[in-house]
C-alpha positions in Angstrom: -67.3 271.9 -82.1 -68.4 270.9 -86.2 -70.9 268.4 -87.1 -68.2 265.9 -88.2 -65.9 266.3 -85.3 -68.8 265.2 -82.9 -69.5 261.8 -85.1 -65.7 261.2 -84.9 -65.7 261.4 -80.8 -68.7 259.6 -81.1 -67.7 256.8 -83.4 -68.6 257.7 -86.5 -65.1 258.5 -88.2 -65.8 255.5 -90.9 -69.0 257.5 -91.9 -66.8 261.0 -91.7 -63.9 259.1 -93.9 -67.0 257.4 -96.4 -68.1 261.1 -96.9 -64.7 262.1 -97.8 -64.3 260.0 -100.5 -67.4 260.7 -102.1 -66.9 264.0 -101.9 -64.1 263.8 -103.7 -65.3 261.9 -106.3 -68.6 263.8 -106.7 -66.1 267.4 -107.4 -64.2 266.1 -109.7 -61.0 266.5 -107.4 -57.5 265.7 -109.1 -54.3 265.5 -108.6 -53.4 266.6 -104.7 -57.1 267.4 -103.3 -58.0 264.3 -104.1 -54.9 262.6 -102.6 -54.9 265.2 -99.7 -59.2 263.9 -98.9 -58.1 259.8 -99.8 -55.0 260.4 -96.9 -57.7 262.2 -94.8 -60.1 259.2 -95.5 -57.4 257.0 -94.5 -56.6 258.5 -91.8 -59.6 258.1 -90.3 -60.2 254.6 -91.4 -56.7 253.5 -89.9 -57.2 255.2 -86.5 -61.5 254.7 -86.0 -60.4 252.8 -83.0 -58.0 255.3 -81.6 -60.8 258.1 -82.4 -63.9 257.6 -80.5 -64.4 259.9 -77.5 -66.3 256.6 -75.4 -63.4 253.9 -76.3 -60.9 256.9 -74.8 -63.1 256.8 -72.3 -63.6 253.0 -70.9 -59.4 252.3 -71.8 -58.9 254.9 -69.3 -57.5 257.3 -72.1 -56.7 261.0 -71.5 -59.7 262.6 -73.5 -59.4 263.7 -77.2 -58.4 267.3 -77.3 -60.8 268.5 -79.2 -63.7 267.0 -76.5 -63.3 270.0 -74.4 -63.8 274.1 -74.8 -60.9 274.2 -72.2 -58.0 275.2 -74.2 -56.3 271.7 -75.3 -52.7 272.7 -72.5 -54.8 272.9 -70.3 -57.4 270.1 -70.8 -54.2 267.9 -70.3 -52.4 269.5 -67.5 -55.8 268.8 -65.6 -55.9 265.0 -66.3 -55.3 262.5 -64.8 -52.7 260.2 -66.3 -52.2 262.8 -69.1 -48.1 262.7 -70.0 -45.7 265.3 -70.7 -42.0 265.2 -71.2 -40.8 267.8 -69.0 -39.7 270.1 -71.9 -43.3 270.0 -73.4 -44.7 270.8 -69.8 -42.5 273.7 -69.5 -43.0 275.3 -72.6 -47.1 275.0 -71.5 -46.3 276.5 -67.9 -44.6 278.8 -69.6 -47.6 280.2 -72.0 -50.0 279.7 -69.1 -47.9 282.0 -67.3 -47.7 284.4 -70.1 -51.5 284.5 -70.4 -52.3 284.8 -67.1 -50.2 288.3 -67.0 -51.2 290.0 -69.8 -48.9 289.3 -71.9 -49.7 287.1 -74.6 -49.6 289.8 -77.6 -46.5 291.2 -76.8 -45.2 287.7 -76.0 -47.2 286.4 -79.6 -45.1 289.3 -82.0 -41.9 289.1 -80.3 -41.9 285.4 -81.6 -43.4 285.6 -85.0 -40.5 288.3 -85.6 -38.2 285.6 -84.1 -39.1 283.2 -85.8 -39.8 285.1 -89.6 -35.4 285.9 -88.3 -34.8 282.0 -87.9 -36.4 281.0 -91.4 -36.0 283.7 -94.2 -33.2 286.1 -92.8 -30.4 282.5 -92.1 -31.6 281.0 -95.5 -31.4 284.0 -96.9 -27.9 285.9 -95.1 -26.0 286.6 -98.4 -28.7 288.8 -99.5 -29.4 292.3 -98.9 -32.7 292.5 -96.1 -34.8 295.2 -97.5 -37.2 297.4 -94.8 -40.5 298.0 -96.0 
């Protein structure tokens, strides 16, 4: 876990946001870089009260996903009070089963092929599809 993330989880997100703004100025960020840095800093500032691990614990919220070394899905499934939609829980359980069976690599190759087809073949269906 990065030192910046540890600071955010300790309730120091305002300090990290200030550091992002200082770096953007010091390095002369412009255009999209400056806008991205500003958006990130604004998010950290605006959500500061929700990002601290101790705040989450004291209010009984589920812990921030990055606060654990366990996979996020397993962490949420094992956390009392975590909320999942039925569809979301089913997806996580299927992925856990695929991983437990040792089939994740094959599944991932299949998934990437299907995503490629969904995104590119539908967009260019009138074009010829060239094989490498």
